[in-house]
C-alpha positions in Angstrom: 97.6 -30.3 83.7 100.2 -28.7 85.1 101.2 -28.2 88.6 101.0 -24.2 88.1 97.4 -24.5 86.4 96.0 -26.7 88.6 97.1 -24.5 91.7 95.6 -21.3 89.8 92.2 -23.0 89.0 92.2 -23.9 93.0 93.0 -20.4 93.9 90.4 -19.4 91.4 87.9 -22.0 92.6 88.0 -20.7 96.7 87.9 -17.5 95.2 85.0 -18.0 93.9 83.4 -19.7 96.8 84.2 -16.8 99.0 82.7 -14.1 96.8 80.0 -16.1 94.9 78.8 -14.4 91.9 75.3 -12.8 91.4 74.4 -10.6 88.5 72.4 -7.2 88.9 68.7 -6.4 87.1 70.7 -3.2 86.2 74.2 -2.7 84.7 76.7 -5.0 83.0 76.8 -2.8 80.0 79.8 -0.5 81.1 83.6 -0.6 81.2 86.4 0.5 82.9 86.9 2.9 79.6 83.3 4.3 80.1 84.0 4.8 83.8 87.1 6.9 83.0 85.3 9.2 80.8 82.5 9.9 83.1 85.0 10.7 85.4 87.0 12.7 83.2 83.5 14.9 82.4 82.8 15.1 86.2 86.1 16.8 86.8 85.7 19.2 83.8 82.4 21.0 84.9 82.6 23.5 81.8 82.2 20.6 79.3 79.7 18.6 81.4 76.3 19.9 79.5 77.3 21.3 76.2 80.4 20.8 74.0 81.0 18.8 70.6 80.5 15.5 71.8 76.5 15.7 71.1 76.9 16.2 67.5 79.4 13.7 67.2 78.0 11.2 68.9 74.6 12.0 66.8 76.6 11.5 63.8 78.1 8.4 64.6 75.2 6.9 66.0 73.3 7.8 63.1 76.1 6.0 61.0 76.5 3.1 62.7 72.8 2.0 62.0 73.0 3.6 58.1 70.4 6.2 58.8 71.1 9.9 57.8 70.3 11.8 60.9 70.4 11.2 64.6 68.9 13.7 67.0 69.6 13.2 71.0 67.4 13.5 74.0 67.5 13.1 77.4 65.3 9.9 76.8 64.0 7.8 74.0 60.5 8.8 75.1 61.2 12.5 74.6 62.3 11.2 71.3 58.7 9.6 70.7 57.2 12.5 71.5 59.0 14.9 69.3 58.3 12.4 66.2 54.9 12.7 67.0 54.6 16.5 67.6 56.9 16.8 64.5 54.6 14.7 62.3 51.4 17.0 63.1 50.1 13.8 65.4 47.9 15.4 68.4 44.4 16.0 69.2 41.8 13.6 68.0 44.5 11.0 66.3 45.2 7.4 67.2 48.5 5.4 67.0 48.5 1.8 66.9 50.3 0.7 70.0 52.1 -2.8 71.0 51.6 -4.5 74.4 53.8 -5.2 76.5 55.2 -2.0 76.6 55.9 0.5 79.3 54.0 3.1 80.4 56.4 5.9 79.1 55.5 5.2 75.6 51.7 5.7 76.2 52.8 8.8 78.0 54.3 10.2 75.2 51.5 9.7 72.8 49.3 11.4 75.8 51.3 14.0 76.4 51.1 14.9 72.5 47.3 14.8 72.7 46.6 11.6 70.8 45.2 8.6 71.9 46.9 5.1 72.0 45.4 2.3 70.5 46.7 -1.4 72.3 47.1 -4.2 69.9 48.1 -7.6 71.3 51.1 -9.6 70.6 52.3 -12.7 68.9 53.6 -15.0 71.9 56.3 -16.5 69.2 58.1 -12.8 69.2 56.4 -10.5 72.0 56.0 -8.0 69.3 52.9 -6.6 67.5 49.9 -9.0 65.7 50.2 -6.9 62.7 46.7 -8.8 61.2 44.9 -7.2 64.8 46.4 -4.2 64.0 44.8 -3.8 60.8 41.5 -4.4 62.0 42.4 -1.4 64.7 42.9 0.9 62.0 40.0 3.7 62.1 39.7 7.2 59.7 41.5 8.6 63.2 44.4 6.5 62.8 47.7 8.5 61.9 50.8 5.9 62.7 51.9 2.5 63.2 54.1 2.2 66.4 56.0 -1.1 66.2 58.6 -2.3 68.8 61.2 -4.9 68.2 60.7 -6.3 71.9 64.0 -7.7 73.7 65.7 -6.9 70.4 63.4 -9.4 68.2 63.2 -7.7 65.1 59.6 -7.0 63.9 58.7 -8.5 60.0 59.3 -5.2 58.7 58.3 -6.4 55.1 54.4 -7.1 56.7 55.0 -4.0 58.4 55.6 -1.5 55.8 53.0 -3.1 53.8 50.5 -2.2 56.5 51.6 1.1 56.6 51.6 1.6 53.0 48.3 0.1 52.8 46.4 2.4 55.3 48.4 5.3 54.8 50.0 5.4 58.3 53.4 6.7 59.8 55.8 4.0 60.7 57.7 4.8 63.5 60.1 1.9 65.0 60.4 1.7 68.8 64.1 0.3 68.9 65.0 0.6 72.5 65.7 -2.8 73.0 66.9 -3.4 69.6 70.4 -1.6 69.0 72.2 -3.9 66.4 69.2 -6.0 65.3 68.7 -6.5 61.8 65.6 -7.6 59.1 66.9 -8.4 55.5 70.3 -7.7 56.7 69.2 -3.9 57.1 69.3 -2.4 60.7 65.9 -2.2 62.4 65.2 2.3 62.8 65.9 2.6 59.3 62.9 1.2 57.9 60.2 3.5 59.1 60.0 7.3 58.6 61.7 7.6 62.0 62.8 5.3 65.0 63.8 6.0 68.6 66.4 4.3 70.5 67.4 4.4 74.5 70.7 4.4 76.3 68.8 3.8 79.6 71.2 1.9 82.4 69.1 -1.3 81.4 69.7 -1.3 77.6 72.3 -2.3 75.3 74.5 0.8 75.9 74.1 3.2 78.3 74.6 6.9 79.3 72.4 6.1 82.6 69.9 7.8 80.7 69.3 9.0 77.3 67.4 8.5 73.9 68.1 9.0 70.1 65.9 9.6 67.2 67.0 7.9 63.5 65.5 9.2 60.1 66.1 9.5 56.6 63.4 12.1 56.1 64.7 15.8 55.5 62.1 17.7 56.4 61.4 15.7 59.5 64.6 16.0 60.6 65.1 19.4 60.2 61.8 19.7 62.5 63.2 17.5 65.0 66.4 19.6 65.1 64.0 22.4 65.9 62.4 20.7 68.2 65.4 19.4 70.1 66.6 23.5 70.5 63.0 23.9 72.3 64.2 21.4 74.7 66.0 22.5 77.9 69.5 21.5 78.7 70.0 19.3 81.8 71.5 21.4 84.5 74.9 20.8 85.6 74.2 19.1 88.7 71.5 16.5 86.9 74.4 15.8 84.0 76.8 15.1 87.1 74.4 12.8 88.8 73.9 10.9 85.4 77.5 10.3 85.3 78.1 9.9 89.0 75.4 7.1 89.1 77.3 5.4 85.9 80.3 5.5 87.9 78.5 3.9 91.0 76.7 1.4 89.4 79.7 -0.2 87.3 81.0 -0.8 90.7 78.3 -2.0 92.4 76.8 -4.4 89.8 80.0 -6.1 89.5 79.2 -9.9 89.8 80.8 -10.4 93.2 80.4 -6.9 94.8 76.7 -7.0 93.7 76.2 -9.8 96.2 76.6 -7.4 99.0 75.6 -4.1 97.4 72.2 -5.0 96.2 70.9 -5.4 99.9 72.7 -1.8 100.3 70.9 -0.6 97.6 67.6 -1.8 98.6 68.4 -0.8 102.0 68.9 3.0 100.8 65.1 3.0 99.6 63.9 6.6 98.8 66.9 8.0 100.4 68.7 7.2 97.3 70.2 10.1 96.2 70.7 8.8 92.5 68.5 9.8 89.4 65.7 7.3 89.0 64.7 6.2 85.2 60.9 7.0 85.7 59.6 9.7 87.5 57.0 9.3 90.1 54.2 11.1 87.9 54.9 8.9 84.9 53.8 6.0 86.9 50.2 7.7 86.9 50.4 8.9 83.5 51.1 12.2 84.1 54.0 14.8 82.6 56.9 15.5 84.9 57.3 19.4 85.2 60.7 19.0 82.8 60.0 16.2 80.3 61.5 17.6 77.4 65.0 17.7 78.0 68.5 17.4 75.8 70.9 14.6 76.3 74.1 16.5 78.2 77.7 16.3 76.2 79.3 14.2 79.1 76.6 11.7 78.4 77.3 11.5 75.2 80.9 11.2 75.1 80.2 8.3 77.2 78.0 6.6 74.5 80.7 7.3 71.9 83.0 4.8 74.0 80.3 2.6 73.9 79.5 3.0 70.4 83.2 1.5 69.3 82.9 -1.4 71.7 79.2 -2.2 70.2 80.2 -4.9 67.8 81.8 -7.1 70.6 78.9 -6.2 72.6 76.3 -7.6 70.4 78.7 -10.8 69.5 78.8 -11.7 73.2 75.0 -11.2 73.7 74.1 -12.9 70.6 76.4 -16.1 72.0 75.0 -15.9 75.6 71.6 -16.0 74.1 72.1 -19.2 71.8 73.7 -20.9 75.0 70.6 -20.4 76.5 68.1 -21.4 73.6 70.7 -24.9 73.3 70.1 -25.3 77.2 66.3 -24.5 77.7 64.9 -25.6 74.4 65.1 -29.3 74.9 63.1 -29.0 78.0 60.2 -27.6 76.2 60.1 -24.1 77.6 58.6 -21.4 75.3 61.5 -19.5 73.7 61.1 -16.7 71.0 61.1 -17.7 67.2 62.6 -14.7 65.6 61.4 -13.8 61.9 63.4 -16.0 59.4 65.0 -12.9 57.9 66.0 -11.5 61.3 68.9 -11.4 63.5 67.9 -10.6 67.1 70.1 -8.3 69.1 69.1 -9.5 72.7 69.2 -6.8 75.4 67.7 -9.8 77.5 66.8 -13.1 76.4 62.9 -13.8 77.1 61.6 -17.5 78.7 58.0 -18.1 79.3 57.6 -19.6 82.8 54.6 -21.3 84.4 55.5 -20.0 87.8 57.6 -17.3 87.7 58.0 -16.5 91.6 59.4 -20.1 91.5 61.8 -19.3 88.7 62.8 -16.2 90.5 63.8 -18.2 93.7 65.4 -20.7 91.9 67.6 -18.2 90.6 68.1 -15.6 93.1 71.6 -16.5 94.4 73.1 -16.2 91.1 71.3 -13.5 89.3 68.4 -11.0 90.0 65.9 -12.1 86.8 64.7 -9.4 84.8 60.6 -9.5 84.9 59.8 -7.1 81.8 57.0 -7.0 81.8 54.7 -7.7 84.7 52.1 -5.9 83.0 50.8 -4.7 79.8 52.2 -1.4 80.3 55.2 -2.0 82.5 55.9 0.2 85.8 52.4 1.8 85.6 50.5 2.1 89.1 47.6 0.7 87.0 47.6 0.0 83.4 44.3 2.4 83.0 46.2 5.1 83.8 47.6 4.8 80.1 44.4 4.1 78.8 44.5 0.5 78.6 41.2 -1.2 78.8 41.8 -4.5 80.7 40.9 -7.8 78.8 41.4 -6.1 75.6 44.9 -7.8 74.9 44.4 -11.0 76.3 47.9 -12.9 75.2 49.8 -9.8 76.4 48.1 -10.0 79.5 49.0 -13.7 80.0 52.8 -12.6 78.9 52.7 -10.3 81.9 52.3 -13.3 84.1 54.8 -15.5 82.7 57.7 -13.6 81.3 60.9 -13.6 82.6 64.4 -12.5 81.2 67.9 -13.4 81.5 70.5 -11.5 81.1 72.9 -11.2 78.4 75.3 -8.4 78.9 79.2 -8.5 79.0 79.5 -9.6 82.3 77.7 -12.7 81.8 79.9 -15.5 81.4 79.4 -18.8 79.7 79.5 -20.6 83.3 76.8 -18.2 84.4 74.5 -18.9 81.6 74.7 -22.5 82.2 74.2 -22.0 85.9 71.2 -19.6 85.2 69.8 -21.8 82.8 70.3 -25.0 84.8 68.0 -23.0 87.7 65.3 -22.1 85.6 65.3 -25.7 84.1 65.2 -26.8 87.9 62.1 -24.6 88.8 60.2 -26.0 86.0 58.3 -25.1 82.8 
């Protein structure tokens, strides 16, 4: 090793000791280019809410996954609500829903007037147990909603066969799974419709946002009509989303986050930036302004992220494989995707016996993700979503034991090694 290289390594080592790396629960998806795009629109208020970027983003997103149509909204949950409305699913109807999931999924079904019927998960993937799903079909069941949990594809051959046998609409929840494939085909193209999320913790981020994809021409026409009926965000709301993206890009930088996390937590309810889930939603209630559109500025940021999606997914796959290689020899229960699938891990799930101990072990290196701490994540009580405690025991067990590890671009291989090592030290 040359003296120059040795000197540079020593300097980097000293800098690392002065500024330790700590990965945030949020962030990691955005780049300096995304920040520059956000600032460009923040300084051009006339282009902030309406403009051509929305339609361009919708077309580009649909083309990226191989669908004919993309219809954007303020959040993925709004897209799901629109799908149900446009399929004529409402009062008296039932929708089969996997758990664990998020309260906003249950809410969208209930806002449409339908009833979620919860189906337990398969612990090898945390996706819906399709055999149990078939047992829970009734004459009132209208739709099968499958969720590609953590980016692990559902066995879509089995899901489609079940939907065909029972005459159900097949809807894909792809909020975790942008870029995942089954039998070489992108998820989001198997069902009658699918919805994706660009919320701040997802594979790409516009701070908030969602998009519905479909090949069904009649459904697409109805979805575009529903989109037109949705209110655009106010200029101030659109600006706050972009401002949050810029601020979080800085605060979630691994070395800055060491200090920024404390400041963020100290701000408490005084934090002026928009939150991803409104208080009403946590109780299963509908917010006053639920059905809204995506802004032009957010769509422009989405376009910059689509350009880099391939590299994004490649990095996540490499980090997830590193976690698997390090943890598997120690007996940790790890996901077992269907053989014909290629996951796109938005986070890498790990089953641990003592979640609190694992969180403490990793705390100085990363904020561990805890999707899902409830069968209906973030709900004040899952009963607000119509869930009956004890009805899906495997999902309830998973909610007590799952942690998930970051896979985004700011996680370097040395970080993954350190995080996995600390999980191992905490024990199974």
